[in-house]
C-alpha positions in Angstrom: 15.6 -21.5 -33.1 12.8 -19.1 -34.2 10.7 -21.9 -35.5 11.1 -23.9 -32.3 9.8 -20.9 -30.2 6.8 -20.6 -32.5 5.8 -24.2 -32.2 6.4 -24.8 -28.5 5.1 -21.4 -27.3 7.9 -21.3 -24.8 10.4 -18.5 -24.2 13.3 -18.2 -21.9 14.2 -14.6 -20.7 16.9 -13.1 -18.6 16.0 -10.0 -16.7 18.2 -7.8 -14.6 16.5 -6.3 -11.7 19.5 -4.4 -10.4 18.7 -0.6 -10.8 22.5 0.1 -10.8 22.8 -1.4 -14.2 20.3 0.9 -15.7 21.7 3.9 -13.9 25.2 3.2 -15.0 23.9 3.3 -18.6 23.2 7.0 -18.0 26.8 7.9 -17.3 28.0 6.6 -20.7 26.1 9.0 -22.9 27.2 11.9 -20.7 24.1 12.6 -18.6 25.3 15.4 -16.3 22.4 15.7 -13.9 20.0 13.1 -12.4 17.4 14.2 -9.9 15.9 11.4 -7.8 13.1 12.3 -5.4 11.3 9.9 -3.1 10.1 9.5 0.4 11.5 5.9 0.5 15.1 6.2 -0.6 16.5 6.9 2.9 19.2 6.4 3.9 20.8 7.9 0.8 24.2 6.5 1.4 23.0 2.9 1.0 20.9 3.9 -1.9 23.8 5.5 -3.7 25.9 2.3 -3.0 23.1 0.2 -4.5 23.0 2.4 -7.6 26.8 2.0 -8.1 27.2 5.6 -9.1 28.4 8.6 -7.1 26.0 11.4 -6.3 27.9 14.6 -5.9 25.1 16.4 -4.2 22.5 14.8 -1.8 19.7 16.3 0.2 18.0 14.2 2.8 15.3 15.8 5.0 13.7 14.4 8.1 10.3 12.9 7.8 7.4 15.4 8.1 5.6 13.2 10.6 7.2 13.0 14.0 7.3 9.8 16.0 4.7 11.1 18.4 2.2 11.4 15.6 1.9 7.8 14.7 1.7 4.4 16.2 2.3 1.0 14.7 1.0 -2.1 16.4 0.1 -5.7 15.5 -3.4 -6.6 16.6 -3.6 -10.4 16.5 -7.4 -10.7 17.4 -10.5 -8.7 16.7 -13.1 -7.6 19.3 -14.9 -11.0 19.1 -11.7 -13.0 19.1 -11.3 -13.8 15.4 -7.8 -14.1 14.2 -6.8 -10.9 12.3 -4.6 -12.5 9.7 -4.9 -12.1 5.9 -3.2 -15.4 5.3 -4.6 -17.4 2.4 -6.4 -19.8 4.7 -8.0 -17.1 6.8 -8.9 -14.3 4.4 -12.1 -16.0 3.2 -13.4 -16.3 6.8 -16.5 -14.2 7.4 -15.5 -14.0 11.1 -12.1 -12.5 10.1 -13.8 -9.9 7.7 -16.4 -8.9 10.3 -14.0 -8.7 13.2 -11.5 -6.7 11.1 -14.2 -4.2 10.2 -15.3 -3.9 13.8 -11.7 -3.4 15.0 -11.3 -0.6 12.4 -14.5 1.0 13.6 -13.4 0.7 17.2 -9.9 2.2 16.5 -11.3 5.0 14.4 -13.5 6.0 17.2 -10.5 6.8 19.4 -8.0 8.0 16.8 -8.0 11.7 16.2 -8.0 12.9 12.6 -7.2 10.3 9.9 -6.3 6.6 9.9 -4.7 4.4 7.1 -5.7 0.8 6.6 -3.5 -1.3 4.4 -4.7 -4.5 2.7 -2.5 -7.2 1.1 -4.3 -6.7 -2.2 -7.0 -4.8 -4.0 -9.1 -8.0 -4.2 -9.1 -8.5 -0.4 -9.8 -4.8 0.1 -12.8 -4.9 -2.2 -14.2 -8.1 -0.6 -13.9 -6.6 2.9 -15.6 -3.3 1.8 -18.3 -5.3 0.1 -19.0 -7.3 3.2 -18.8 -4.3 5.4 -21.5 -2.5 3.4 -24.0 -5.2 4.0 -26.3 -4.4 6.9 -28.2 -6.8 9.1 -31.8 -6.2 10.3 -30.6 -5.5 13.8 -27.8 -3.0 13.3 -26.1 -0.6 10.9 -23.5 -2.0 8.6 -19.8 -1.7 9.5 -19.4 0.8 6.6 -22.2 3.0 8.0 -20.7 2.9 11.5 -17.3 3.8 10.1 -18.8 6.6 7.9 -20.3 8.2 11.0 -16.8 8.5 12.6 -14.6 9.2 9.6 -15.0 9.7 5.9 -13.8 6.5 4.2 -11.7 7.2 1.1 -10.9 4.1 -0.9 -7.8 4.1 -3.1 -8.8 3.2 -6.7 -6.9 0.5 -8.6 -6.1 2.6 -11.6 -4.0 5.7 -11.7 -6.5 7.5 -14.0 -9.2 7.1 -11.3 -6.9 8.4 -8.5 -7.2 12.0 -9.6 -11.0 11.7 -9.4 -11.0 10.8 -5.7 -12.4 13.6 -3.7 -11.9 14.1 0.0 -14.6 16.5 1.1 -12.8 17.4 4.3 -9.9 18.8 2.4 -11.7 20.5 -0.5 
């Protein structure tokens, strides 16, 4: 079997993605305490069920951001009417990239304090930022317009660079 794997270059693997299997392995050796902390494990009752092990003590706190402090909306079209969809067919469209940037500038002008912008991937984020930093002869770039309203902070791809990100407003 080993010789076949070397000559064909193919492997067949089985992977278990059920976290409960790994957690149950902790009980066998006699682990007495496990502390799990996260902002995304709520509700804990369903999480404990998924893990397949009992949690004698649980602490679940309400979210620190109240419902009146955020808003989630789907914006289907930008200011000039371009479809705001990051689908594979649309994400390369310059109309999409420009209208997305202009929509963000428009929203950030009315949103007090901070705003979060999520992208489907680092690649799409970098392409958008790159396009937004290009200015035309007639007006400031989207990035310049945004920078006058809010301080853009771009999440780095690697965790080592994350600690180097400085947000001057909070320093």
